[in-house]
C-alpha positions as CSV (number, residue, x, y, z in Angstrom):
1,M,-53.8,-11.4,27.3
2,A,-51.0,-11.3,24.7
3,D,-47.6,-10.5,25.1
4,I,-46.8,-7.3,23.6
5,S,-43.6,-6.7,24.8
6,M,-40.4,-6.6,22.0
7,S,-39.4,-10.3,21.3
8,A,-35.7,-10.8,22.6
9,Q,-34.7,-11.6,18.9
10,R,-36.1,-8.1,18.1
11,K,-34.7,-6.7,21.0
12,R,-31.0,-8.2,19.8
13,R,-31.7,-7.0,16.3
14,A,-32.3,-3.5,17.7
15,Q,-29.7,-3.3,19.8
16,R,-27.3,-4.3,16.6
17,M,-29.0,-1.5,14.8
18,A,-28.5,0.9,17.2
19,N,-24.5,-0.2,17.8
20,R,-24.2,0.2,13.9
21,P,-23.2,3.5,13.4
22,R,-20.8,3.7,16.3
23,R,-19.7,0.3,14.8
24,L,-19.3,2.2,11.1
25,A,-17.6,5.3,12.4
26,Q,-14.5,3.3,13.3
27,G,-14.1,2.9,9.7
28,P,-10.8,1.6,8.1
29,V,-8.7,1.9,11.7
30,S,-10.5,-1.3,13.2
31,D,-9.3,-4.2,12.3
32,H,-9.4,-8.2,12.4
33,G,-6.0,-9.1,12.0
34,D,-5.6,-11.4,15.2
35,E,-8.9,-13.0,14.1
36,I,-7.7,-13.7,10.7
37,L,-4.4,-15.0,11.8
38,Q,-6.3,-17.1,14.0
39,A,-8.6,-18.5,11.4
40,I,-5.6,-19.0,8.8
41,E,-3.9,-21.8,11.7
42,L,-6.9,-23.5,12.1
43,V,-7.4,-23.8,7.8
44,K,-4.2,-25.8,8.6
45,A,-6.0,-28.4,10.5
46,K,-9.5,-27.8,8.3
47,Q,-10.5,-31.5,10.4
48,E,-10.3,-29.6,13.7
49,A,-11.7,-26.6,12.2
50,E,-15.1,-28.6,11.3
51,A,-15.5,-29.5,15.0
52,Y,-15.7,-26.1,16.0
53,P,-19.9,-24.6,16.8
54,G,-21.9,-22.8,15.0
55,G,-22.1,-24.1,11.5
56,D,-22.4,-22.4,8.1
57,F,-24.3,-18.8,7.8
58,L,-27.8,-19.3,8.0
59,E,-30.7,-16.5,7.6
60,T,-34.3,-16.1,6.2
61,K,-35.3,-14.1,3.5
62,D,-36.7,-11.3,5.4
63,Q,-32.6,-11.4,7.0
64,E,-30.5,-10.5,4.1
65,T,-28.7,-8.1,6.3
66,H,-29.3,-9.9,9.6
67,T,-28.0,-13.4,10.7
68,S,-29.4,-16.0,13.0
69,E,-28.8,-15.7,16.9
70,K,-26.3,-17.8,17.4
71,S,-23.5,-16.7,14.9
72,T,-20.3,-15.3,16.0
73,S,-19.6,-12.1,15.2
74,I,-15.7,-11.5,14.7
75,V,-14.9,-8.5,17.3
76,S,-12.9,-5.5,16.3
77,H,-10.1,-4.3,18.8
78,C,-6.9,-3.5,17.1
79,D,-5.4,-0.6,15.4
80,S,-5.0,-1.3,11.4
81,Q,-1.7,-0.2,9.6
82,S,-2.1,2.9,7.9
83,A,-2.1,2.2,4.3
84,P,0.6,2.9,1.4
85,Q,1.4,6.2,0.8
86,T,2.9,7.0,-2.2
87,S,2.0,9.0,-5.6
88,V,0.8,7.4,-8.8
89,H,4.1,9.0,-10.4
90,E,6.7,7.2,-8.3
91,N,5.3,3.7,-9.2
92,K,4.5,4.3,-12.8
93,S,7.5,2.3,-13.8
94,V,6.3,-0.5,-11.5
95,D,2.9,-0.5,-13.5
96,E,4.4,-0.1,-16.6
97,E,6.6,-3.3,-15.7
98,V,3.0,-5.2,-15.1
99,I,1.7,-3.7,-18.4
100,K,4.5,-4.9,-20.4
101,M,4.2,-8.5,-18.5
102,L,0.2,-8.9,-19.0
103,Q,-0.2,-7.0,-22.3
104,T,0.4,-9.6,-24.7
105,S,-1.9,-12.3,-23.6
106,V,-4.6,-10.3,-22.3
107,T,-7.4,-8.0,-23.8
108,C,-9.2,-5.5,-21.9
109,Q,-13.3,-5.8,-22.7
110,T,-14.8,-2.7,-23.3
111,L,-17.7,-0.1,-22.1
112,K,-19.4,2.9,-23.4
113,L,-21.4,5.3,-21.0
114,N,-24.7,4.0,-22.4
115,D,-23.9,0.5,-21.2
116,L,-24.8,1.7,-17.8
117,S,-28.1,2.7,-16.0
118,T,-28.4,4.2,-12.8
119,F,-28.7,1.5,-9.7
120,D,-32.2,2.4,-8.6
121,M,-33.9,3.9,-11.3
122,G,-32.4,2.5,-14.7
123,W,-31.9,5.3,-16.2
124,T,-29.2,5.6,-18.9
125,V,-26.1,6.8,-17.7
126,K,-25.1,10.1,-19.6
127,S,-22.7,11.3,-17.2
128,L,-20.8,9.5,-14.2
129,V,-22.3,12.7,-12.4
130,T,-25.5,10.4,-12.0
131,L,-24.1,7.5,-10.3
132,V,-24.6,7.4,-6.6
133,E,-20.7,7.2,-4.9
134,I,-20.2,4.5,-2.6
135,G,-16.7,4.5,-1.8
136,R,-13.3,6.7,-2.1
137,G,-9.6,5.9,-1.8
138,S,-6.4,7.8,-2.1
139,Y,-6.6,6.9,-5.7
140,G,-10.3,7.1,-6.5
141,R,-14.0,6.9,-6.1
142,V,-16.4,4.1,-6.6
143,L,-19.7,4.1,-8.0
144,L,-22.9,1.9,-8.2
145,A,-24.3,1.5,-11.3
146,R,-26.0,-1.6,-13.2
147,H,-25.4,-2.7,-17.1
148,R,-28.1,-1.5,-18.8
149,S,-29.0,-4.9,-20.9
150,T,-28.8,-7.3,-18.0
151,G,-29.7,-5.4,-15.1
152,V,-26.4,-6.7,-13.2
153,P,-24.9,-4.0,-10.3
154,L,-21.6,-2.8,-11.1
155,A,-19.2,-0.9,-9.3
156,V,-17.2,1.3,-11.4
157,K,-14.0,2.8,-10.2
158,E,-13.2,6.6,-11.4
159,P,-9.4,7.4,-11.0
160,S,-8.3,10.5,-9.2
161,W,-5.1,12.5,-9.4
162,S,-3.4,15.6,-7.4
163,D,-4.1,19.0,-8.3
164,D,-1.3,19.9,-6.7
165,F,1.1,20.9,-9.8
166,M,3.9,23.4,-9.9
167,S,4.0,23.6,-14.0
168,P,1.7,22.4,-16.8
169,G,4.0,19.8,-17.8
170,E,3.6,18.0,-14.1
171,M,0.3,17.9,-14.9
172,V,0.6,16.1,-18.2
173,E,3.0,13.3,-16.3
174,E,0.6,12.7,-13.5
175,L,-2.3,12.3,-16.1
176,K,0.1,10.4,-17.8
177,A,0.6,8.0,-14.5
178,T,-3.1,8.0,-13.2
179,R,-4.2,6.3,-16.9
180,T,-1.4,4.2,-16.5
181,R,-2.3,3.1,-13.3
182,A,-5.5,2.2,-14.3
183,T,-4.7,0.3,-17.5
184,K,-2.7,-1.9,-14.7
185,E,-5.5,-2.1,-12.9
186,A,-7.4,-3.2,-15.6
187,L,-5.6,-5.4,-17.1
188,I,-5.3,-7.5,-13.9
189,Q,-8.4,-7.6,-13.4
190,Q,-9.4,-9.1,-16.6
191,L,-7.1,-11.8,-15.9
192,L,-8.4,-12.7,-12.8
193,S,-11.9,-12.4,-13.7
194,G,-13.0,-16.0,-13.7
195,S,-11.7,-16.5,-10.2
196,P,-14.0,-16.6,-7.4
197,Y,-11.4,-14.6,-5.3
198,F,-12.2,-12.0,-7.5
199,P,-14.6,-9.3,-8.9
200,K,-16.0,-10.0,-12.3
201,F,-14.5,-7.6,-14.2
202,W,-16.9,-6.1,-17.2
203,G,-14.8,-3.9,-18.9
204,T,-13.0,-0.3,-18.9
205,L,-14.6,2.8,-19.8
206,D,-12.3,5.3,-21.7
207,L,-13.7,8.9,-20.9
208,G,-10.7,10.7,-22.1
209,N,-8.4,11.5,-19.4
210,E,-10.0,9.2,-17.2
211,L,-10.0,5.4,-18.0
212,C,-12.5,3.9,-15.6
213,Q,-13.1,0.5,-14.5
214,A,-16.6,-1.8,-14.2
215,V,-16.7,-4.5,-12.0
216,E,-19.5,-6.7,-11.0
217,F,-20.4,-5.0,-7.4
218,I,-19.3,-7.1,-4.7
219,G,-22.1,-7.4,-1.3
220,C,-25.9,-7.4,-1.8
221,K,-27.5,-7.0,-4.7
222,K,-31.0,-6.1,-3.9
223,T,-29.8,-2.9,-1.8
224,G,-26.3,-2.4,-3.1
225,T,-25.4,-2.3,0.6
226,G,-21.6,-3.6,0.6
227,Y,-19.8,-5.7,3.5
228,P,-15.9,-4.5,4.1
229,L,-14.4,-7.0,6.0
230,H,-13.8,-4.2,8.6
231,A,-17.5,-3.9,9.1
232,P,-19.0,-7.8,8.6
233,P,-22.1,-9.3,9.6
234,R,-22.4,-11.6,12.2
235,L,-20.4,-14.5,10.9
236,S,-20.0,-18.2,12.8
237,V,-17.1,-19.4,13.2
238,S,-16.9,-21.8,10.5
239,N,-17.8,-19.3,8.2
240,V,-14.5,-16.7,9.4
241,V,-12.2,-19.6,8.5
242,K,-14.0,-20.1,5.2
243,I,-12.9,-16.2,5.0
244,A,-9.6,-16.9,5.9
245,E,-9.5,-19.6,3.5
246,D,-10.7,-17.2,0.3
247,I,-8.2,-15.2,1.1
248,V,-5.2,-17.5,1.2
249,K,-6.4,-19.1,-2.1
250,G,-6.8,-15.8,-3.7
251,M,-3.1,-14.5,-2.6
252,K,-2.4,-17.5,-3.7
253,E,-3.6,-17.6,-7.1
254,F,-2.1,-13.8,-7.4
255,H,1.2,-15.1,-6.9
256,D,0.7,-18.0,-9.4
257,H,0.7,-14.9,-11.9
258,G,3.8,-13.7,-10.8
259,L,1.8,-10.6,-8.9
260,L,2.2,-8.6,-6.0
261,H,-1.3,-7.1,-4.1
262,N,0.7,-4.9,-1.7
263,D,-2.1,-3.6,0.0
264,L,-3.9,-6.6,1.3
265,K,-6.4,-5.0,4.4
266,N,-9.6,-5.4,5.5
267,D,-11.2,-2.7,3.8
268,N,-9.7,-4.3,0.5
269,V,-11.4,-7.6,1.7
270,L,-15.4,-7.8,0.6
271,L,-18.3,-10.0,1.9
272,E,-20.6,-11.5,-0.2
273,K,-22.9,-14.2,0.5
274,R,-23.2,-17.1,-2.2
275,G,-24.9,-20.2,-0.7
276,K,-25.1,-20.8,2.4
277,R,-22.0,-18.5,3.9
278,Y,-20.3,-15.7,3.2
279,N,-17.3,-15.2,0.6
280,A,-14.3,-12.8,0.8
281,V,-13.4,-11.1,-2.3
282,V,-9.9,-9.3,-2.9
283,I,-9.9,-6.0,-4.5
284,D,-7.9,-2.7,-5.4
285,F,-4.8,-3.2,-7.3
286,G,-3.7,0.2,-7.6
287,I,-0.4,-0.8,-5.7
288,A,0.3,-4.2,-7.4
289,S,3.5,-4.9,-8.9
290,T,4.9,-8.0,-10.2
291,M,7.4,-9.7,-8.4
292,T,10.3,-8.9,-10.0
293,A,9.6,-5.2,-9.8
294,P,8.1,-5.0,-6.7
295,A,6.5,-1.6,-5.2
296,K,8.1,1.2,-3.6
297,L,5.7,1.4,-0.5
298,G,5.7,4.5,1.8
299,R,6.5,3.5,5.7
300,Q,4.2,1.9,7.4
301,T,3.1,2.3,11.1
302,T,1.5,0.2,14.0
């Protein structure tokens, strides 16, 4: 009689899927700081890392979001530091310093709304309300779209601002500061667009009070599923080491341009499978500054 019971591999997959809501619910409070620090140490001694078991990530065609059962997972067990809390207006002068440094050498590409289409249906975008939100932070939200003529998946960052104003003048200043920050981010995105450690920049969308940025979506481009570092797929030890190396190289490149990221944390690192392994891509330059005029960051607690 044929064995109709669930295979061991399917049982493990079912267990992972059952645990996924709990893992995702942890959100950014989960952290992989210890693992990444350990991985960075391994990067310094690459010849030893190469001897680690596990090898690179391997998957079959029908396992886009799953891994080999031999892979080693990154386990989350630490509390992350709270993100820097500062208003847009407080860092306006910092943003202006970045713009001043880059604007003579960097010119941003531009897009129009009708250059975008919806991710699933391919409808031409006439308003951002037709796009699906895939992320939200203190400085804006991220929408999923496609570049209409090429079909490339895009992440569109729409800035947000406080609506707690004491006067019309305060509102005007807040809107100016928000636009200044978005301009700074766009210049940095354009500057780093050719690097494998940062998203490819597709252009700005000027919608009057809002200056949005469109970058290539990082994650599974077929499904629109993102993999932030705080909720990664299962990875081999070797792949973890290479992810750490990507982050280190990305930050070195950032610093080589005279810039500081100021907000490097596990939900500002996305993973994307290229070839046989997942690569790390650093995002979110909202608090970035020049080295000579660092940002004023709020107090962080552990």
